C-alpha positions as CSV (number, residue, x, y, z in Angstrom):
1,M,-117.4,14.7,57.3
2,A,-120.2,17.3,57.2
3,Y,-120.1,20.4,59.3
4,F,-123.3,22.0,60.7
5,P,-122.8,25.4,62.4
6,I,-124.4,25.8,65.8
7,S,-125.0,29.1,67.5
8,D,-127.2,30.5,70.2
9,D,-128.8,32.9,67.7
10,T,-130.2,30.5,65.1
11,D,-131.1,26.8,64.7
12,D,-129.6,26.8,61.2
13,G,-127.2,23.9,62.0
14,G,-130.1,21.8,63.3
15,E,-132.1,22.4,60.2
16,Q,-129.2,21.6,57.9
17,M,-128.6,18.4,59.9
18,R,-132.2,17.4,59.5
19,E,-132.1,18.0,55.8
20,F,-128.8,16.1,55.5
21,L,-129.9,13.0,57.5
22,S,-132.7,11.4,55.4
23,S,-134.6,8.5,56.8
24,G,-132.6,6.3,54.5
25,Q,-129.3,7.5,56.1
26,V,-130.7,6.9,59.6
27,D,-131.9,3.5,58.6
28,Q,-128.4,2.7,57.3
29,M,-126.8,3.8,60.5
30,V,-129.1,1.7,62.6
31,R,-128.4,-1.4,60.4
32,H,-124.7,-0.7,60.8
33,A,-125.1,-0.6,64.6
34,V,-127.0,-3.9,64.5
35,Q,-124.3,-5.5,62.4
36,S,-121.5,-4.1,64.6
37,C,-123.2,-5.4,67.7
38,W,-123.6,-8.8,66.2
39,M,-119.9,-9.0,65.3
40,A,-118.8,-7.7,68.7
41,L,-120.7,-10.4,70.6
42,P,-118.9,-13.6,71.4
43,K,-119.8,-16.4,69.0
44,D,-121.7,-18.4,71.6
45,R,-124.0,-15.4,72.4
46,R,-124.8,-14.4,68.8
47,S,-128.5,-14.4,68.4
48,A,-131.2,-12.0,67.3
49,E,-132.5,-11.9,70.8
50,E,-129.1,-11.0,72.3
51,V,-128.5,-8.3,69.7
52,R,-131.9,-6.9,70.5
53,R,-131.2,-7.0,74.3
54,Q,-127.8,-5.3,73.9
55,L,-129.1,-2.6,71.5
56,N,-132.1,-1.9,73.7
57,R,-129.8,-1.6,76.7
58,M,-127.5,0.9,74.9
59,I,-130.4,2.9,73.5
60,E,-132.0,3.2,76.9
61,R,-128.7,4.4,78.4
62,A,-128.2,6.9,75.6
63,I,-131.7,8.4,76.0
64,R,-131.3,8.5,79.8
65,D,-128.0,10.3,79.4
66,M,-129.5,12.7,76.8
67,D,-132.3,13.6,79.3
68,E,-129.9,14.1,82.1
69,D,-127.6,16.3,79.9
70,R,-130.6,18.4,78.8
71,K,-131.6,19.0,82.4
72,E,-128.0,19.8,83.4
73,F,-127.4,22.2,80.5
74,A,-130.8,23.8,80.3
75,V,-131.0,27.6,80.5
């Protein structure tokens, strides 16, 4: 597991994380999420459209939560 230091004084951890996570790694994580969602669905609901629907639902929720958290923890 990689460790990226985070402090109030610098954004070094964020920069290191951006350098560590290439577009290929992000793509691989997304593909893993798609496959995991497919496998988690009941067999009678496994379709590309259902995977798309479920992933969009989860992504929208994650972005909504991220926005809410940013507002709550903003300085």
